N, C-alpha and C positions, 0 to 999 in steps of 0.2 A: 392576530394582526388585523382583524376586521375593522377596528376603529382607529387604525393608524392613520394619522393625518399627513398631509404633504410636508408640513413643517417638521414633524417627527422623522419622516423618511429622509429628509435632507440632512438632518442631524446625524442619522445613522450612516448616511453616505459619506459625510465629512469625517466621521470617526473611522470608518473602514479605510478611507483614502489615507488618513494619517497613519494608521496602523501598518498598512501594507505598502505604502510608498507610491511613487509616480507611475509604476507600471501597472497599477491596479485602477481601472476605469470603473466608475460607478454611474449607472444611468437610471434616471426615473422617467418612465413614460406615464403621461396622464391620459387615462382612457375615460374619464368621467364626462367628457364633452364629446363632440363629434368631429373635432379637428384632427383627422387621422394623419394629415400630411405634415403636421407640426407637433407630434406627440411628445417629443423630449422637452421636459420642463426643467430638468436639472441634470448636470453632468459634472463629474469630478475626473480630472486627468483625461480630458477628451482627446488629447494627442495620441493616445493609444489606438483609437479607431479612426481619428480624424473627424469625429462628429462634434456638434455643438448644439446648444439650446435652440429649439425651433426646427430642428431637423426631423425627418420622418422616422417611421417605425422600422424595426428589423422584421425579418420574416416571422419570427415568433410573436412579436407584437401584432403584426397584421393578422395572424391566426386568431388572436384574441378578439378581433373585430368580426372575423368571418365565421368563427365556429360557435357551437354551444358552449358557453362558459363553464358549465358543470363538467364538461368532458376534457377540460384543459388541466393536466397535472403540471406541477413545477418541473422545470428542466435543470437538472444539477450536474455540474462537472462534465460538460461536453465541449468539443473543440469547434472553433470558428476561424475563418480566415477573413480578416477585414479588407476593405477596399485598398488600404495603404500597404497591404502585404503582411501585416502582423498575424501571427498565429496566437489565438486567444483561448485560454481555458475559461469557460464561462458557465454561469449559473443564472437562471431566470426564475424569479418568484412572482407569482400573481397575488396582489394585495386586494382582498375582497371586503366588501362591506358585510354587515350582518345578514343580509339577504342572499349572499353569495355572488353578488355582481362584482366584476372586476373594475376597480377604480384606477389602480396604478399597477405598473410593472416595475419591479426593482431588479435591475441586472447588474451583475458583477463580471467584469471581463478582465482577466489577468494576462498580461503580455508575456508569453513563454518563448517567444522567438529566439532570444539569446540563450535560453536555457537548454534548448534542444541539442546544439552541438556539445555543450557541457555534459549533458546526460549521455550522449553517444560516446564521448571520450571516457567518461567514468565507466560505462558499460564495458568497453573494450579493455579497460584497465583491470577490472575485477573479474572478467570472464576467465574461467578455468577450462583447460582442454579436456580434463576428465570430469565431465559434468555429472556422471553417474555416481561418483563417490561423494559422500556427504563430507561436510567440513570436519576437521579434526578438533579435538578438544585441546585447548591450550591452557595448561594449568600448572601452577607452581607446586601443587600438592600431589605427590606421587600416589597417594591412596585414591585420590579422585581419578587419576589417570588409570590405575589398575581397575577400578570399578567400571570405567568407560570401556576398557578392553575386554573385560568379562561380559559386559552387555553386548558388545559387538560379536563376541564369539558365539553367544547364544542366538543372536540374530542371524549369524551366518548359518547355523544349523537349522534354525527355523522352527524349533519346537521347545517347549519348556524343559528345564533340567530334569524334572521328576519323570518325564516321558522319554528321555534320551536312552538309547541303546549304548552298548560299549563302543560301537563304531562312531556314533554321534559324539560321544565324550572325547574320543580320540581326535576327531576332526576339530572340535572346539579348542582342545588343549594344544594341539599342534599349531592352530592359529595364534594362540597366546604366545607360544614359544617363538614363532616367526616374528611376532610383533615386539619381542624383547621384554615380555611381561616378567619373566623369571629373573631378569636383572634387578627387579626391585626387591629390596630386602623383605624377607618373610612372605613374599608373594606366594610361595609354594603352599604354606599353611592355609592361606585364605582361599586359594583356588581349589585345593583338595577338599576343604570343608564345603565350599560352594557346590562342587559336583558330587559331594557324598562319596568320596573315595579316599584311600590312604595316600600318604605322601610316596610311598613305594610304588603304588599303582600309578600315581601321577607321573612319576619320572619314567616309569616303564612305557607309558603312553608317549612321552616325549621322544623316547629312543626308538620307537618302533620303526620309523622310516629312515633311521641313520645307517 
């Protein structure tokens, strides 16, 4: 972006404004001169922050005047509160020439004020009381469901099948039984094969605590 002209930056600002709509403010500060009090030379959707062309710099723009330019990283996706009370998600990019001097600041400020209550409503809607449990698999394929239950049974025991003791396998298989895995047709064959036991042993494990 070192050779980017003000004209090109204005075109980019116009494109972003058209893409993201009236809640997206784009501001260009010109730092090539010494007129710090009137650094804004272009603005799209200025109603978002209440600023206009000819207004002065933000704190970040002021820092660009006051600090060593080489020490200024771009600031991306941070929150601001404007003078008119809007909460903004903002990004500030320093446009440098080939020698590293900052000529322009290109700032994007998206007004998220009205999105915050929506986010809070959605959060309360999707929040689950049992946050420790992972989401369940929703599938129309019973074989996929059985695979998921077997995976969970092994996860419950906490060690690989080839390292499981008899007691470990009993724990896993009783989990499968409680979860209704054996209501699935031919599930006994698959589970017995997976745990390396006979079907007779499998059902004896199921019956142990009955």
